[in-house]
N, C-alpha and C positions, 0 to 999 in steps of 0.2 A: 634502521630502524626494521628493531629486528621481528623474522619471519612470521611469532606470535600477536604480535602486536598489532604489524596488516591484516592479519585474516581475520582478525577483533575489527578493524574502519571498515574491511571486503564488509563482515555478517553486515555491522550497525548500515552504511553505505543502502543495503539490498534492502534492509529492513523499514530504512525512511524511505526510499522510494514506494515497497510494497506501503507503508505505512500511509502516503498520499494518494495511494489508490482508496483505500477506505474512508479516507480525510475526507475527500472533494463530494463522494454524494453527499458522507455527512452534515456536510456543509448545509446543502442542500435540502437539513430533515432528513437524510433517509438511510439505516443502518447498510450493509454489505458483508453477507458473509460468503461471498463467490471469489474472494479476489485471488485465492490456492488456484481456481479455475482457469480465472484469465492471465493468471502468471505461469499457468503450465503451457495453454499455447502461446504466448511471448517464448518460450524457450526450445517448445516441439518446433513451433517454427524457426529458429532461428538457426537451432541443430539442424533441422534437417537441411535449409537450404545450404549450410559451410560443410556438411558432409557429403548430401548427396552431387549437388551443385560446382563446393568449390568457390562460392559469390565472396568476394569480401565482405571482411568482420563487416564493416560501416553499414551493408546492402542486408547482412543479415540483423543483423540487432538492429535498422529499421525496418523490413519485413516482418520480424516479431512484431516488436513495436506497432503496425497498422496493423497484425491480422488483428490481434488482441482487442485492437481502438475501433476497428469494421466492428468485430463482434459484441462488444459494450453495444455500439449502438444499435446492433440488431435485436441485442436482451433486452435495451430498458426500454423497449415501446411495450411487448408482452407486461414482464415484474413490474413498472410504475403504475400500474392498474390495477396491482393488491397495494393496499397499506399495514403500517403498522407489521404486527409481528408474521403477518402470511411476505408482507415483501420482505422476513431478512428466512422465510423458509424456501420461500419462493429463489433467490440467492444463495441459496445450501444448496438448492437441487441443483441451481445451475454446473455449481465448483463439484456436485459426486455424475453427472450429466460425463463431462469433462470430464474427469478423474475413470470413470466407465470407459467411455467410446478411444480414450486412451492404450490404457489397460489391455485391447483387443487388435490394437495396431501392430501387426506387423512388421510392417516398414517402419516403426522408431523404436521396434525392440519389444513391444506388450513390456510385460510385466517384469523381463530382465533388466530395461533403462535402454539408455541407448549414450553409448558414449557419445561426446565431444572434443573437436578438432583443435580448432584456434582459442585458443588464452586470452584470458581480459588482464591484465592486473587490479591491482590495488587502485591505484593512482588515479588509471582510468575510470574506475567505479567511482572513488571519492567528487572525483569533477562532474559524473553526470549524475552526482546522485544534491552535488552543488547548483547544478545549475536545477535541477529541477526543487531545486527548495525559492530561489531568486523567479522560478515559473510562477510557480506556488502562491508566494508575495503576490507577486505582478496580479495574476487572479482575480486575485485575493481585491487588489486596488481599481479595480475597472470599474463599469457598472455593471457586470453582467459578476462580479463577485459581489459588488453589496446587493443583490435579486436573491444570489444565495442564501445570502446573513437573510437579511430581510423574510423566504420564504422558513427558514430553521427558526425566526422567533415568531411567524406567526401567517400561515398560508393563504388561510381567509385574506386578510387584510390587505396581502400581497397583488393575491388578485383583482383585488378595487382600485387599486391602483393603476392597472390595466397592464398589467405585466406575465405574461405568459409563461405559467408557473412547469406544465409539464414544457415545453421545450426548452428552459432554460434549467428542470431535473433528468433531462435525457443529456446534455448536454457532460452539465455537470457527470454520470452515468457516464457518458463514452469516453471522457478523460480519464475521470479514473481508471479504468479498461486499459487506456495505454502506461499509463503509469507502471500498472501492474506486468506488464507485457512486457517491458524494457527491464524490471527488474527481474523478470522468469530469463531473457536473454541474455543476460548479464549476471546471472548465478549461473547458468547452462556454460557456459565458456569459462567460467571465474571457478567452477569443481572438474568442468572437461569430461564430464557424465552427469545425466538424469535421470531418474523413475519417478512413474506416477506418487509411487505411495510418500515422497517429499513432499505435494503437493495436494494434500487430506483440510477435513475438516479444522486440527488444530490448530494448524501454519496462521486456516481467514482466523479463527478466534483470535488468538493470539495476536496476528495484525488491529484484528478489531479493540481490543487492550491497548497497542502500542495511540489509539488514536482520543479514546474512552479514559487511557487514565494521561497520557498529554491532555487534551483539550483537545474541542470542538472551533475554538474560538473566534484563533487566530493561526498560521501558516507555523508557528515557534508551536506550538501543544503535542505534534507526529513526532516533531526533531524531539523531542525531548520526550517523550515513548518511548518510541526506539531507540532513544538511548538510554531508558531507561533498565528495557528488558534486554540489551544486549547487551550492556557492556558491565550494568550493575551484575546477571549471575559470575562472569569473571573475575570479580571486584576480591568478589563473596567463596572463589573455589579455595583460598585458603581452608578457611572450614571445616569440608569437607561435608561429614554427615549433614554438620548443623546450614549449612548455608543456604536450599533452597527453603525449607522452618526460616530463617533469618527472610529471608527476603518472598516471600509467601504474607508473614509477619506486614512487613514494609508497604507492601498495594494495599494488604488492607488498611494501614491507618493513613497513605495517601487517597485513599476511595472513602475514605469517613470522612478523613479534617478537609479533602480540598472532594467533595462531591465535582466538581463540571469541571473537574484537571484542576492539570497545575501549572496551567498556566490557562489563563481568561483575557479578557482585552479589558474592565476592571481595571485586574496589576500591571498587566502593558502598561497603560492610564497612567496609574500611580507610579510604578517606579520612572517611566520617562518624567512625568514631573519632579517628582523627587531629584531626577538628576539635572533639566530646568532652571529649578531650582537654585540648585545649589550653582 
């Protein structure tokens, strides 16, 4: 495998984990524009422990993931008091607060960035991304996953059936933050350098698009969305100046023709139904 292909697969795997960070809250009816903030926390915690304390790499990854998970749980309670566009603005503000704090922390390099010592190659990142897919598929198959889907479809009706809507939302938001933290830790150790500018609003916006374009109804929607945004621009690279125009037209076409996302529950049911019949 060439280094170019390996690089694309590494980016896709990291983007996939980050997409699930947004997908899990979205599956429970919440839009999160703070994924970059949780990703930054995971990246900086893992990198700092690696550089300053020379801890084993798995410990650094676990610490970065846990740091984002704990922060997600703490932030979920005040953020979930808001609804609609105010929730989106609250998560956006969280990401900006994290970026503002990190850029003023000299211990992690501030605006100049922070070099990372240990390196993680693509196969490890791809394996962890595959485990992430399996974990999300499992989560959605449990009663917790069914509660998330129910809240997404009708929150009030779900509450009438005795489900603690707030608890489910907090758990979905928290697990999603953990996925973002892992993505950030892997990003830092793969590129061996992190800086605050990389974890910006544009990254959170793109990640939200991964989910909305791919679909919020199944675990495979974010996979398809991350693949579209990670691989398609590279496939169009030969078009030079026109590739971004072609990419934008294709995205608009997908949004117009598949407003619920590329992958939907009904689409999968029809697909597997036909296979079973044949």
